[in-house]
C-alpha positions, 0 to 999 in steps of 0.5 A, a space after each residue: 328745566 334738565 335732569 343732570 343727564 339728557 333725556 330722549 322720550 321715543 313715542 310711536 304707536 303699538 308695532 311701530 317698531 320702536 324696540 328694536 329700532 333702540 336696540 340699534 341705538 344703543 349698540 350704535 350709541 355704545 360703540 360711541 362711547 355714550 353711556 345709555 339707559 334704555 327703559 320701556 315706561 309701560 315695564 314699571 308701570 307693569 311691574 307695579 301693577 303686579 305687585 299689587 295684584 292687579 293685572 297679569 298681562 301688559 295688555 290689561 293696564 290699559 283697561 284700568 280705570 284711568 285714575 289707576 293709569 295715573 297713579 302707576 304713570 306716576 310712580 313709574 317716572 319716578 322710577 325711571 329717573 331714580 334709576 339713571 340717576 344711580 347710573 349716568 353722569 352729565 354725559 349719560 343719555 335716558 332714553 325711554 320708550 313710551 308712547 305719546 298716546 294710549 288708546 283706552 275705553 274712556 277714549 285717547 289718553 296721553 302718555 306724556 302728561 304734564 305729571 310725567 313729563 315734570 320728572 322726566 324733562 325731556 330734552 327730546 321727543 321723537 316720534 316713529 313712524 312707519 306705513 299704517 299698512 305696514 304697522 297693523 299687519 305687524 300688530 295682528 302676527 304679534 299673536 302675543 299682544 291683544 290690540 285688535 281695539 286699535 280698529 286695523 289700518 284706519 286706526 292705526 293712521 288715525 291713531 298715529 295722526 294723534 299720536 304725532 299732535 300728542 308729542 308736539 303737545 307735550 314737548 311745550 312743558 320742558 321745550 322738547 325739540 320734536 322730531 319726526 323720524 320713519 321706521 324703513 321696513 326691514 332697515 332699522 339702523 336707518 332710524 337708530 342713526 338718526 336718533 343718534 344725530 338728535 341725541 348728538 345735537 343735544 
């Protein structure tokens, strides 16, 4: 039911600040003597897709045919666990930065389907949340990403609601705990502390 190391999957809609929160978390965890491997699930998908020559940027992933995305998901999950097995022992923590839900041209698509969970076997799924207005503003300012199709504040709000439900549904497969953590604007360290508490309780 579990990998040798602890696994925490951290999800949240694009622009909620997961990556920033996790940078604070990693520093705090290492200061406490924890061996932490933090990976971005999408990076592994992009790496495989670029090698195949089917995408040039990250935002092109969610526009690929869903059957192709399914294959890229499977490869990413396998490679992530392989890497973790190389560097982590039973006291280690694998943190996976990903999305519980992805908006695609064909509809909403689960970022944590059963075949991904079968490899990751998460102990906990953390949903990072923030005010929809703040998230939409961050998305608009991020010129390096193409997120206009998410739909502004109302689109973000709907995506957050469905992503929360998707995280809970995913947790059923491996009896993972689920926690909703608020990322306060200007103070991501507080959300990082909450994730640290969860890891220490596993």
